[in-house]
mmCIF file of the N, C-alpha and C atoms, coordinates in Angstrom:
data_MODEL
# 
_entry.id   MODEL 
# 
loop_
_atom_site.group_PDB 
_atom_site.id 
_atom_site.type_symbol 
_atom_site.label_atom_id 
_atom_site.label_alt_id 
_atom_site.label_comp_id 
_atom_site.label_asym_id 
_atom_site.label_entity_id 
_atom_site.label_seq_id 
_atom_site.pdbx_PDB_ins_code 
_atom_site.Cartn_x 
_atom_site.Cartn_y 
_atom_site.Cartn_z 
_atom_site.occupancy 
_atom_site.B_iso_or_equiv 
_atom_site.pdbx_formal_charge 
_atom_site.auth_seq_id 
_atom_site.auth_comp_id 
_atom_site.auth_asym_id 
_atom_site.auth_atom_id 
_atom_site.pdbx_PDB_model_num 
ATOM 1   N N  . UNK A 1 1  ? 0.560   -1.160 0.516   1.00 0.00 ? 1  UNK A N  1 
ATOM 2   C CA . UNK A 1 1  ? 0.275   0.269  0.293   1.00 0.00 ? 1  UNK A CA 1 
ATOM 3   C C  . UNK A 1 1  ? 0.953   1.243  0.272   1.00 0.00 ? 1  UNK A C  1 
ATOM 4   N N  . UNK A 1 2  ? 1.725   0.989  0.795   1.00 0.00 ? 2  UNK A N  1 
ATOM 5   C CA . UNK A 1 2  ? 2.773   2.120  1.079   1.00 0.00 ? 2  UNK A CA 1 
ATOM 6   C C  . UNK A 1 2  ? 3.528   2.601  -0.170  1.00 0.00 ? 2  UNK A C  1 
ATOM 7   N N  . UNK A 1 3  ? 3.763   1.808  -1.063  1.00 0.00 ? 3  UNK A N  1 
ATOM 8   C CA . UNK A 1 3  ? 4.273   2.122  -2.568  1.00 0.00 ? 3  UNK A CA 1 
ATOM 9   C C  . UNK A 1 3  ? 3.233   2.804  -3.675  1.00 0.00 ? 3  UNK A C  1 
ATOM 10  N N  . UNK A 1 4  ? 2.167   2.464  -3.107  1.00 0.00 ? 4  UNK A N  1 
ATOM 11  C CA . UNK A 1 4  ? 0.969   3.291  -4.720  1.00 0.00 ? 4  UNK A CA 1 
ATOM 12  C C  . UNK A 1 4  ? 0.568   4.601  -3.642  1.00 0.00 ? 4  UNK A C  1 
ATOM 13  N N  . UNK A 1 5  ? 1.018   4.885  -2.422  1.00 0.00 ? 5  UNK A N  1 
ATOM 14  C CA . UNK A 1 5  ? 0.386   5.964  -1.773  1.00 0.00 ? 5  UNK A CA 1 
ATOM 15  C C  . UNK A 1 5  ? 0.953   7.616  -2.475  1.00 0.00 ? 5  UNK A C  1 
ATOM 16  N N  . UNK A 1 6  ? 2.194   7.246  -2.775  1.00 0.00 ? 6  UNK A N  1 
ATOM 17  C CA . UNK A 1 6  ? 3.129   8.558  -3.193  1.00 0.00 ? 6  UNK A CA 1 
ATOM 18  C C  . UNK A 1 6  ? 2.651   8.883  -4.489  1.00 0.00 ? 6  UNK A C  1 
ATOM 19  N N  . UNK A 1 7  ? 2.313   7.861  -5.551  1.00 0.00 ? 7  UNK A N  1 
ATOM 20  C CA . UNK A 1 7  ? 1.926   8.055  -7.208  1.00 0.00 ? 7  UNK A CA 1 
ATOM 21  C C  . UNK A 1 7  ? 0.384   8.462  -7.011  1.00 0.00 ? 7  UNK A C  1 
ATOM 22  N N  . UNK A 1 8  ? -0.285  7.911  -6.010  1.00 0.00 ? 8  UNK A N  1 
ATOM 23  C CA . UNK A 1 8  ? -1.867  8.251  -6.115  1.00 0.00 ? 8  UNK A CA 1 
ATOM 24  C C  . UNK A 1 8  ? -1.702  10.032 -5.453  1.00 0.00 ? 8  UNK A C  1 
ATOM 25  N N  . UNK A 1 9  ? -1.019  10.493 -4.796  1.00 0.00 ? 9  UNK A N  1 
ATOM 26  C CA . UNK A 1 9  ? -1.047  11.466 -4.454  1.00 0.00 ? 9  UNK A CA 1 
ATOM 27  C C  . UNK A 1 9  ? -0.715  12.411 -5.261  1.00 0.00 ? 9  UNK A C  1 
ATOM 28  N N  . UNK A 1 10 ? 0.474   12.087 -6.317  1.00 0.00 ? 10 UNK A N  1 
ATOM 29  C CA . UNK A 1 10 ? 0.712   12.850 -7.432  1.00 0.00 ? 10 UNK A CA 1 
ATOM 30  C C  . UNK A 1 10 ? -0.094  12.902 -8.304  1.00 0.00 ? 10 UNK A C  1 
ATOM 31  N N  . UNK A 1 11 ? -1.139  12.142 -8.861  1.00 0.00 ? 11 UNK A N  1 
ATOM 32  C CA . UNK A 1 11 ? -1.866  11.989 -9.576  1.00 0.00 ? 11 UNK A CA 1 
ATOM 33  C C  . UNK A 1 11 ? -3.130  12.726 -9.137  1.00 0.00 ? 11 UNK A C  1 
ATOM 34  N N  . UNK A 1 12 ? -3.524  12.918 -7.856  1.00 0.00 ? 12 UNK A N  1 
ATOM 35  C CA . UNK A 1 12 ? -4.756  13.550 -7.216  1.00 0.00 ? 12 UNK A CA 1 
ATOM 36  C C  . UNK A 1 12 ? -4.230  15.282 -7.439  1.00 0.00 ? 12 UNK A C  1 
ATOM 37  N N  . UNK A 1 13 ? -3.019  15.406 -7.445  1.00 0.00 ? 13 UNK A N  1 
ATOM 38  C CA . UNK A 1 13 ? -2.353  16.888 -7.387  1.00 0.00 ? 13 UNK A CA 1 
ATOM 39  C C  . UNK A 1 13 ? -2.625  17.232 -8.533  1.00 0.00 ? 13 UNK A C  1 
ATOM 40  N N  . UNK A 1 14 ? -2.168  16.147 -9.442  1.00 0.00 ? 14 UNK A N  1 
ATOM 41  C CA . UNK A 1 14 ? -2.000  16.568 -11.451 1.00 0.00 ? 14 UNK A CA 1 
ATOM 42  C C  . UNK A 1 14 ? -3.327  17.177 -11.679 1.00 0.00 ? 14 UNK A C  1 
ATOM 43  N N  . UNK A 1 15 ? -4.361  16.345 -11.140 1.00 0.00 ? 15 UNK A N  1 
ATOM 44  C CA . UNK A 1 15 ? -5.545  16.282 -11.865 1.00 0.00 ? 15 UNK A CA 1 
ATOM 45  C C  . UNK A 1 15 ? -6.168  17.779 -11.091 1.00 0.00 ? 15 UNK A C  1 
ATOM 46  N N  . UNK A 1 16 ? -5.845  18.137 -10.017 1.00 0.00 ? 16 UNK A N  1 
ATOM 47  C CA . UNK A 1 16 ? -6.117  19.340 -9.268  1.00 0.00 ? 16 UNK A CA 1 
ATOM 48  C C  . UNK A 1 16 ? -6.000  20.575 -10.033 1.00 0.00 ? 16 UNK A C  1 
ATOM 49  N N  . UNK A 1 17 ? -4.153  20.279 -10.309 1.00 0.00 ? 17 UNK A N  1 
ATOM 50  C CA . UNK A 1 17 ? -3.630  21.334 -10.842 1.00 0.00 ? 17 UNK A CA 1 
ATOM 51  C C  . UNK A 1 17 ? -4.374  21.428 -12.685 1.00 0.00 ? 17 UNK A C  1 
ATOM 52  N N  . UNK A 1 18 ? -4.486  20.562 -13.358 1.00 0.00 ? 18 UNK A N  1 
ATOM 53  C CA . UNK A 1 18 ? -5.161  20.695 -14.545 1.00 0.00 ? 18 UNK A CA 1 
ATOM 54  C C  . UNK A 1 18 ? -6.306  21.266 -14.386 1.00 0.00 ? 18 UNK A C  1 
ATOM 55  N N  . UNK A 1 19 ? -7.340  21.213 -13.222 1.00 0.00 ? 19 UNK A N  1 
ATOM 56  C CA . UNK A 1 19 ? -8.466  21.811 -13.147 1.00 0.00 ? 19 UNK A CA 1 
ATOM 57  C C  . UNK A 1 19 ? -8.552  23.269 -13.030 1.00 0.00 ? 19 UNK A C  1 
ATOM 58  N N  . UNK A 1 20 ? -7.383  23.534 -11.991 1.00 0.00 ? 20 UNK A N  1 
ATOM 59  C CA . UNK A 1 20 ? -7.616  24.934 -11.834 1.00 0.00 ? 20 UNK A CA 1 
ATOM 60  C C  . UNK A 1 20 ? -6.767  25.745 -12.738 1.00 0.00 ? 20 UNK A C  1 
ATOM 61  N N  . UNK A 1 21 ? -5.755  25.278 -13.533 1.00 0.00 ? 21 UNK A N  1 
ATOM 62  C CA . UNK A 1 21 ? -5.794  25.974 -14.991 1.00 0.00 ? 21 UNK A CA 1 
ATOM 63  C C  . UNK A 1 21 ? -6.618  26.019 -15.593 1.00 0.00 ? 21 UNK A C  1 
ATOM 64  N N  . UNK A 1 22 ? -7.851  25.294 -16.184 1.00 0.00 ? 22 UNK A N  1 
ATOM 65  C CA . UNK A 1 22 ? -8.840  25.034 -16.951 1.00 0.00 ? 22 UNK A CA 1 
ATOM 66  C C  . UNK A 1 22 ? -9.937  26.082 -16.291 1.00 0.00 ? 22 UNK A C  1 
ATOM 67  N N  . UNK A 1 23 ? -9.763  26.088 -15.011 1.00 0.00 ? 23 UNK A N  1 
ATOM 68  C CA . UNK A 1 23 ? -10.679 27.158 -14.544 1.00 0.00 ? 23 UNK A CA 1 
ATOM 69  C C  . UNK A 1 23 ? -10.050 28.424 -14.632 1.00 0.00 ? 23 UNK A C  1 
ATOM 70  N N  . UNK A 1 24 ? -9.518  29.023 -14.537 1.00 0.00 ? 24 UNK A N  1 
ATOM 71  C CA . UNK A 1 24 ? -8.510  30.219 -14.314 1.00 0.00 ? 24 UNK A CA 1 
ATOM 72  C C  . UNK A 1 24 ? -8.224  30.553 -16.178 1.00 0.00 ? 24 UNK A C  1 
ATOM 73  N N  . UNK A 1 25 ? -7.866  29.668 -17.110 1.00 0.00 ? 25 UNK A N  1 
ATOM 74  C CA . UNK A 1 25 ? -8.120  30.064 -18.094 1.00 0.00 ? 25 UNK A CA 1 
ATOM 75  C C  . UNK A 1 25 ? -9.637  30.294 -18.976 1.00 0.00 ? 25 UNK A C  1 
ATOM 76  N N  . UNK A 1 26 ? -10.784 29.520 -18.108 1.00 0.00 ? 26 UNK A N  1 
ATOM 77  C CA . UNK A 1 26 ? -12.187 29.755 -18.610 1.00 0.00 ? 26 UNK A CA 1 
ATOM 78  C C  . UNK A 1 26 ? -12.374 31.508 -17.751 1.00 0.00 ? 26 UNK A C  1 
ATOM 79  N N  . UNK A 1 27 ? -12.071 31.729 -16.865 1.00 0.00 ? 27 UNK A N  1 
ATOM 80  C CA . UNK A 1 27 ? -12.307 32.891 -16.267 1.00 0.00 ? 27 UNK A CA 1 
ATOM 81  C C  . UNK A 1 27 ? -11.728 33.765 -17.136 1.00 0.00 ? 27 UNK A C  1 
ATOM 82  N N  . UNK A 1 28 ? -10.708 34.104 -17.320 1.00 0.00 ? 28 UNK A N  1 
ATOM 83  C CA . UNK A 1 28 ? -9.729  34.708 -18.307 1.00 0.00 ? 28 UNK A CA 1 
ATOM 84  C C  . UNK A 1 28 ? -10.630 34.998 -19.442 1.00 0.00 ? 28 UNK A C  1 
ATOM 85  N N  . UNK A 1 29 ? -10.976 34.248 -20.180 1.00 0.00 ? 29 UNK A N  1 
ATOM 86  C CA . UNK A 1 29 ? -11.675 33.808 -21.275 1.00 0.00 ? 29 UNK A CA 1 
ATOM 87  C C  . UNK A 1 29 ? -12.719 34.891 -21.563 1.00 0.00 ? 29 UNK A C  1 
ATOM 88  N N  . UNK A 1 30 ? -13.731 34.543 -20.339 1.00 0.00 ? 30 UNK A N  1 
ATOM 89  C CA . UNK A 1 30 ? -15.094 35.288 -20.288 1.00 0.00 ? 30 UNK A CA 1 
ATOM 90  C C  . UNK A 1 30 ? -14.569 36.573 -19.550 1.00 0.00 ? 30 UNK A C  1 
ATOM 91  N N  . UNK A 1 31 ? -13.520 36.858 -19.192 1.00 0.00 ? 31 UNK A N  1 
ATOM 92  C CA . UNK A 1 31 ? -13.061 38.432 -19.006 1.00 0.00 ? 31 UNK A CA 1 
ATOM 93  C C  . UNK A 1 31 ? -13.045 39.371 -19.974 1.00 0.00 ? 31 UNK A C  1 
ATOM 94  N N  . UNK A 1 32 ? -12.263 38.786 -21.197 1.00 0.00 ? 32 UNK A N  1 
ATOM 95  C CA . UNK A 1 32 ? -11.800 38.963 -22.365 1.00 0.00 ? 32 UNK A CA 1 
ATOM 96  C C  . UNK A 1 32 ? -12.863 39.652 -23.045 1.00 0.00 ? 32 UNK A C  1 
ATOM 97  N N  . UNK A 1 33 ? -13.849 38.182 -23.098 1.00 0.00 ? 33 UNK A N  1 
ATOM 98  C CA . UNK A 1 33 ? -14.889 38.479 -23.869 1.00 0.00 ? 33 UNK A CA 1 
ATOM 99  C C  . UNK A 1 33 ? -15.891 39.506 -23.242 1.00 0.00 ? 33 UNK A C  1 
ATOM 100 N N  . UNK A 1 34 ? -16.139 39.719 -22.229 1.00 0.00 ? 34 UNK A N  1 
ATOM 101 C CA . UNK A 1 34 ? -17.023 40.933 -21.772 1.00 0.00 ? 34 UNK A CA 1 
ATOM 102 C C  . UNK A 1 34 ? -16.495 41.947 -21.817 1.00 0.00 ? 34 UNK A C  1 
ATOM 103 N N  . UNK A 1 35 ? -15.199 42.386 -21.750 1.00 0.00 ? 35 UNK A N  1 
ATOM 104 C CA . UNK A 1 35 ? -14.251 43.703 -22.339 1.00 0.00 ? 35 UNK A CA 1 
ATOM 105 C C  . UNK A 1 35 ? -14.525 44.090 -23.656 1.00 0.00 ? 35 UNK A C  1 
ATOM 106 N N  . UNK A 1 36 ? -14.279 43.173 -24.584 1.00 0.00 ? 36 UNK A N  1 
ATOM 107 C CA . UNK A 1 36 ? -14.526 43.560 -26.031 1.00 0.00 ? 36 UNK A CA 1 
ATOM 108 C C  . UNK A 1 36 ? -16.216 43.745 -26.062 1.00 0.00 ? 36 UNK A C  1 
ATOM 109 N N  . UNK A 1 37 ? -17.307 42.882 -25.808 1.00 0.00 ? 37 UNK A N  1 
ATOM 110 C CA . UNK A 1 37 ? -18.535 43.563 -25.725 1.00 0.00 ? 37 UNK A CA 1 
ATOM 111 C C  . UNK A 1 37 ? -18.368 45.140 -25.362 1.00 0.00 ? 37 UNK A C  1 
ATOM 112 N N  . UNK A 1 38 ? -17.871 45.279 -23.508 1.00 0.00 ? 38 UNK A N  1 
ATOM 113 C CA . UNK A 1 38 ? -18.126 46.697 -23.576 1.00 0.00 ? 38 UNK A CA 1 
ATOM 114 C C  . UNK A 1 38 ? -17.353 47.613 -24.318 1.00 0.00 ? 38 UNK A C  1 
ATOM 115 N N  . UNK A 1 39 ? -16.468 47.439 -25.077 1.00 0.00 ? 39 UNK A N  1 
ATOM 116 C CA . UNK A 1 39 ? -15.282 48.243 -25.628 1.00 0.00 ? 39 UNK A CA 1 
ATOM 117 C C  . UNK A 1 39 ? -16.165 48.407 -27.306 1.00 0.00 ? 39 UNK A C  1 
ATOM 118 N N  . UNK A 1 40 ? -17.166 47.469 -27.368 1.00 0.00 ? 40 UNK A N  1 
ATOM 119 C CA . UNK A 1 40 ? -17.756 47.579 -28.817 1.00 0.00 ? 40 UNK A CA 1 
ATOM 120 C C  . UNK A 1 40 ? -16.744 46.612 -29.830 1.00 0.00 ? 40 UNK A C  1 
ATOM 121 N N  . UNK A 1 41 ? -15.811 46.031 -29.140 1.00 0.00 ? 41 UNK A N  1 
ATOM 122 C CA . UNK A 1 41 ? -15.108 45.173 -30.186 1.00 0.00 ? 41 UNK A CA 1 
ATOM 123 C C  . UNK A 1 41 ? -15.991 43.983 -30.647 1.00 0.00 ? 41 UNK A C  1 
ATOM 124 N N  . UNK A 1 42 ? -15.785 43.283 -31.714 1.00 0.00 ? 42 UNK A N  1 
ATOM 125 C CA . UNK A 1 42 ? -16.814 42.194 -32.148 1.00 0.00 ? 42 UNK A CA 1 
ATOM 126 C C  . UNK A 1 42 ? -18.390 42.622 -32.323 1.00 0.00 ? 42 UNK A C  1 
ATOM 127 N N  . UNK A 1 43 ? -18.412 43.421 -32.245 1.00 0.00 ? 43 UNK A N  1 
ATOM 128 C CA . UNK A 1 43 ? -19.883 43.922 -32.829 1.00 0.00 ? 43 UNK A CA 1 
ATOM 129 C C  . UNK A 1 43 ? -19.532 44.785 -34.149 1.00 0.00 ? 43 UNK A C  1 
ATOM 130 N N  . UNK A 1 44 ? -20.572 44.387 -35.311 1.00 0.00 ? 44 UNK A N  1 
ATOM 131 C CA . UNK A 1 44 ? -20.525 44.704 -36.344 1.00 0.00 ? 44 UNK A CA 1 
ATOM 132 C C  . UNK A 1 44 ? -21.164 46.105 -36.321 1.00 0.00 ? 44 UNK A C  1 
ATOM 133 N N  . UNK A 1 45 ? -20.341 47.084 -36.674 1.00 0.00 ? 45 UNK A N  1 
ATOM 134 C CA . UNK A 1 45 ? -20.572 48.605 -36.755 1.00 0.00 ? 45 UNK A CA 1 
ATOM 135 C C  . UNK A 1 45 ? -21.433 48.971 -38.401 1.00 0.00 ? 45 UNK A C  1 
ATOM 136 N N  . UNK A 1 46 ? -22.156 49.277 -38.344 1.00 0.00 ? 46 UNK A N  1 
ATOM 137 C CA . UNK A 1 46 ? -23.091 49.666 -39.442 1.00 0.00 ? 46 UNK A CA 1 
ATOM 138 C C  . UNK A 1 46 ? -23.360 50.950 -39.784 1.00 0.00 ? 46 UNK A C  1 
ATOM 139 N N  . UNK A 1 47 ? -22.722 51.359 -41.067 1.00 0.00 ? 47 UNK A N  1 
ATOM 140 C CA . UNK A 1 47 ? -23.167 53.150 -40.820 1.00 0.00 ? 47 UNK A CA 1 
ATOM 141 C C  . UNK A 1 47 ? -23.826 52.850 -42.502 1.00 0.00 ? 47 UNK A C  1 
ATOM 142 N N  . UNK A 1 48 ? -24.919 54.056 -41.944 1.00 0.00 ? 48 UNK A N  1 
ATOM 143 C CA . UNK A 1 48 ? -25.840 54.131 -43.510 1.00 0.00 ? 48 UNK A CA 1 
ATOM 144 C C  . UNK A 1 48 ? -25.435 55.285 -44.042 1.00 0.00 ? 48 UNK A C  1 
ATOM 145 N N  . UNK A 1 49 ? -25.200 54.853 -45.222 1.00 0.00 ? 49 UNK A N  1 
ATOM 146 C CA . UNK A 1 49 ? -24.618 56.600 -46.247 1.00 0.00 ? 49 UNK A CA 1 
ATOM 147 C C  . UNK A 1 49 ? -25.857 56.675 -46.947 1.00 0.00 ? 49 UNK A C  1 
ATOM 148 N N  . UNK A 1 50 ? -25.945 57.881 -47.117 1.00 0.00 ? 50 UNK A N  1 
ATOM 149 C CA . UNK A 1 50 ? -27.363 58.752 -48.159 1.00 0.00 ? 50 UNK A CA 1 
ATOM 150 C C  . UNK A 1 50 ? -26.781 59.050 -49.656 1.00 0.00 ? 50 UNK A C  1 
ATOM 151 N N  . UNK A 1 51 ? -26.791 58.236 -50.133 1.00 0.00 ? 51 UNK A N  1 
ATOM 152 C CA . UNK A 1 51 ? -26.702 58.756 -51.659 1.00 0.00 ? 51 UNK A CA 1 
ATOM 153 C C  . UNK A 1 51 ? -27.930 58.700 -52.456 1.00 0.00 ? 51 UNK A C  1 
ATOM 154 N N  . UNK A 1 52 ? -28.564 59.662 -51.673 1.00 0.00 ? 52 UNK A N  1 
ATOM 155 C CA . UNK A 1 52 ? -30.002 59.804 -52.716 1.00 0.00 ? 52 UNK A CA 1 
ATOM 156 C C  . UNK A 1 52 ? -31.168 59.116 -52.115 1.00 0.00 ? 52 UNK A C  1 
ATOM 157 N N  . UNK A 1 53 ? -31.784 57.971 -53.346 1.00 0.00 ? 53 UNK A N  1 
ATOM 158 C CA . UNK A 1 53 ? -32.488 56.796 -52.537 1.00 0.00 ? 53 UNK A CA 1 
ATOM 159 C C  . UNK A 1 53 ? -31.898 55.708 -52.528 1.00 0.00 ? 53 UNK A C  1 
ATOM 160 N N  . UNK A 1 54 ? -30.501 55.994 -52.656 1.00 0.00 ? 54 UNK A N  1 
ATOM 161 C CA . UNK A 1 54 ? -29.868 54.385 -52.303 1.00 0.00 ? 54 UNK A CA 1 
ATOM 162 C C  . UNK A 1 54 ? -28.948 54.203 -50.895 1.00 0.00 ? 54 UNK A C  1 
ATOM 163 N N  . UNK A 1 55 ? -29.319 53.259 -50.044 1.00 0.00 ? 55 UNK A N  1 
ATOM 164 C CA . UNK A 1 55 ? -28.336 54.047 -48.926 1.00 0.00 ? 55 UNK A CA 1 
ATOM 165 C C  . UNK A 1 55 ? -27.542 52.574 -48.872 1.00 0.00 ? 55 UNK A C  1 
ATOM 166 N N  . UNK A 1 56 ? -26.177 52.831 -48.557 1.00 0.00 ? 56 UNK A N  1 
ATOM 167 C CA . UNK A 1 56 ? -25.048 51.953 -48.519 1.00 0.00 ? 56 UNK A CA 1 
ATOM 168 C C  . UNK A 1 56 ? -25.073 51.238 -47.221 1.00 0.00 ? 56 UNK A C  1 
ATOM 169 N N  . UNK A 1 57 ? -24.734 49.987 -47.090 1.00 0.00 ? 57 UNK A N  1 
ATOM 170 C CA . UNK A 1 57 ? -24.076 49.800 -45.970 1.00 0.00 ? 57 UNK A CA 1 
ATOM 171 C C  . UNK A 1 57 ? -22.507 49.464 -45.945 1.00 0.00 ? 57 UNK A C  1 
ATOM 172 N N  . UNK A 1 58 ? -21.735 50.245 -45.126 1.00 0.00 ? 58 UNK A N  1 
ATOM 173 C CA . UNK A 1 58 ? -20.334 50.242 -44.953 1.00 0.00 ? 58 UNK A CA 1 
ATOM 174 C C  . UNK A 1 58 ? -19.810 49.726 -43.917 1.00 0.00 ? 58 UNK A C  1 
# 
């Protein structure tokens, strides 16, 4: 039993670290996408140009 204890602990630690890193990356991705929406990036800016009766989408 003692020989399996250290690898078991290391495996649990490795899993915990991977979960933590995944959660942190997900949080960073959420914050970046929220900031882009606040600043207007990623949103289509449509300008209508009056050209007589024809309107062009720029």
